N, C-alpha and C positions, 0 to 999 in steps of 0.2 A: 579713421581717415586717414589719407594720405597727404602731408606737407603740399606738394601740388595742389593738393583738392581744397586745402584750408586755402592757398592764396587764389586760387581762382573763385573762392568765392560762392554766394548761394547760387544756385540754379533759377533759370527764370521761370515764374507761373507756366502750369503746361495746358493746355485746351480743360475748360469745364469739364465735368462730367453733368449730365441731364438728368442724374438720379441723385438726391443726399445721399453719402455713404456715411461709414465713420471709422476713425483710424481706432483700430481696439486696442492698440501699446502703442504708445508713445515716451517719449521722456524729455518733455517741454524743459526741466530744471538743468538740462546738462546742451540746451540750446540759445544758439545767440539771441532769437528772438525774445519780446516778455509775452504773455499770454494773450495780451488785448493782441497783440501785431499775431502772434501765431492762430488765432483765432479769424483775425480778420482774413488773412492771404488764403486759411483751406478754404474758410467758409465763401470764396471769391470765385474757387474750382470746385464746389459741392460739396466738402467735405465740412462738414457742419458737428459731427460730434468726435468729441475727445475720449480716450480711455488714457489719464495719467499713472503711471504705474512707478513705485515705489521700488529702491532697492537696499534699502535699510532703515534705520529710526528716524534721521532727519529727512529722508528725502520722501518717506511716509508720510512722515507728519504735513511737510508741503503739499504733495498728491492731493493729502485731507482737508486741508487748509481750503486750497482753489477753488475744489470740485464742489465745495462751500458756499465758494462767491459767484460762481459761474454755473447755469443753468444746465449747460451746454458739453458738459465736462466731467466725467466720473474718476474717481480716485478705487486704485487697485495698489493694497499697501503687504510688504512682505519683506525677509530679512533675503536677499539673491544670495543664491546655493554658493557663492562665493564671499559673500560678507561671513556669513555663519561662521567659520574656521576661522574669519582672520580675529573675531570678537574672540573665538575660545582661544588661539593659539598668536594674537598679533599679527599687527602689520606695521613691522617696523619698515618699510621702505614707502609706507602709507599710498599706495598705489589706489586703493579707494577715495582721495581725493579729500579724505579726514584728518590727513597729516600720521604721523607716527601714531601706530598705540602699541599696547602693552597686552599680554597677553592677561586673557579675563578669566580663564577658564569657562567650566560648564555652567555655572551661576551666571556670569555675566552674558552666556547665551539664552537661559531662561528669565532673566531680567530685559534681554530686547526681546524676546518675544511676548512677554507681558504687554509690554506698551507696543506693540503692534496689534495685540489682542484687544485693548483698549482703542484702537483707531480705528479695528474691523468692526467695531460694533456702531459706528456711525452710521446714521442713515444716509452717505452721499457717498459713503465707501461700498462698491461694489463687487471688487473683487477681491482676493486674498493671492497674491504672487507683486513681483514673481518669485517661486522657490521652484525646487525640483534637485536636479544632480545636475554639475557638470566634471566630466571627467577630462576635459581637455587643459584647463587652469588649476583647477585644484589638486593635488596630489595626493597619495595614499594618508599620510598620515593627516588633512582634514575631513578625509570620508564619512569617519564617525558622525561630526560635527554639520556634515553638510547632510547626511540621513537622519539625523534625529530633527534637525530643522524643519525638514521635509514633512517629517509625519508630523509635526506639531502644527506646520502648517495647513496639512489635511483634516485634521480635525477641528481646529481652528474656522475653515472655511463652512466645514459640516454643520458645527456649533452655530455659528452663524447665520446661514443659508446662504454666502456668499460664492460668488462663480471662483474658483481652484486656475488660478495660471500661471502656468507650465515650464520652468526654461530647463531644457533638454538639451544638452551637447553632451555627443558620444556616451550617451547612456540608457539607451532605446531601453534594452533588456531592465536593466537597475532600476529606472521610472516604473515601467508597466507592472515588476513584479510589487515596489511598492504600495502602488494603486491597487493593485490587487489584494494586499496586505492588509492595507490599511481601508479598504473599500472607499473609492473614489466617493466624492460628492457630486449631486445631482447636476449640474455643470461644471467641465472639467472643458479648460482650454490649453490647448498645445499652441503656445506665443512661438514664432516663428518655425514653423514646423520643418525639421531638418529630415524627417525620413525618408524613407523610399517608397514606395506605390505598394509593399507588403505593410509595412506599420502605417499607414494610411488608411489599408484595409480593413488592418488588426483594431484600430481606432474609431473605426465607424460602427465597428461591432458593438461596440462598448459605448456610444452615441459619444463620442467627444469631439470638441468642437478643432478644427484645425486652423491657425489662423497663419496664411504666407505675407510672407514680406518681398521686400527689393531684391533681393537673392536668387526671388526666380527669372530675373531676367538676365544674370552673370553666364557668361558664354559654356562655363562650368556645369551649369547646374542642370542637365538632364535628367538626371534621376529626381532631383527635386520636381521638376515637371513632370514626370511620369507620378507621382505620387500626386501631384494637383488634381492629373486625369483622372486618375483612380477615386479621390476623395467627392463623396455625394453632395450635392450641390448646398443641403440643408445646412449641412457641418460646416462648411468655408467662413472665415472671416479674411481680414484685409488690415497691414499693418505698416506702419512705419520702420517700428523701432527706432524712431528717430535719435540723438541725430547719428544711427549707424545704419550700414546695409545699403545706400544710396541706391533706387535704380539706376539701370542703364537709360540715357545715353549717361549719364550725371556719376556713374560710381568712383568713389573717389571722395567727391565734394560734398559736403553737411547736407543732412537730410533731415526732410522737415514735413508735417502732416500735407501739406499743400501740395508733395510728389504723390501724394495716394493715386491719381488717377490715372499715371504712367504704370502703376502697379496694378489697377482694377484692370485695364485695357490688355496688359502680357498674360494675368490671368484669362481674360473673356479668350484671347488669342488661343493659347495652348487648348484651353477646353474644345474651342470654334462654337462658342458660345456668342449673343449677339449682347457684347456691353453692359447693354441697359437693361435687360432680364436678369445679367449676372450682379451687377450693380444694385438691383432691388433686395436680389436674395443678400447679399453680405446684408444689407441695413437692419435687413428681416430677423435674419442670425444676427448679430451682432447686440440689439436688443433683446432678443430672447436669448441670449449668451448669458449677460451681465442684467437682466430683470430691468429695466426700464422700457418707459413703452416706445413703441417706433415713431419717429419723431421727435423725442427729447434728442 
């Protein structure tokens, strides 16, 4: 988010939804509010369930811990696609908020994956993710580690019968290829869907869930809105990816689960549907994708 956005502070609470929904992908550990504050604000506008997503071993461990403490918080655990190359090749700049790290090689990656698997076996962990491929931030030297990690997460999700949560940035063809080669889990979620209408139709044919975030409200996001219109309602989810991708009119300011209503209303407008009916579908779809009873 921009420096100007940080200085403006948190956006105000939006009008509440009349149907309870879930934020299918958020990072409360990267947000200013505590989990208690986050849940209270979100519930006040109709967002009553959160999927807290880990991006590394430490973040995944925290996600599992809070999901064990809060009934309406579920966890997804994984090494982010950009984390795997840092484990193998090192992170001299400390970009991932863990400080500078030396190269650990493939052995370190396998050790980290073993720790993720131990977390994935916990009952409060309902997803394996976010995993996948990122051709935007990781260069060619990191692709082997990234692909190895992605394949390992796919196998882990299938073995533990957990939803697979995919991060796909500028890597659509390769992500789809690897899913085809490995065999996708029964429940696969494309988090922060970034493809076009053709990609949405491909995902629909395979029964993949598509989760849309606040960037559908951005002026330059017409291809994304076209994808949203092409996607079948029964495969749609909504997320914040907070603290990132804050929806308009607050773009650039810190995002949080309580801003989900802005994205739900924008999705309904794009699809020319009732906000209430779309919200009902989003709630049911998220419960089905992650395997929890509707109302949790």
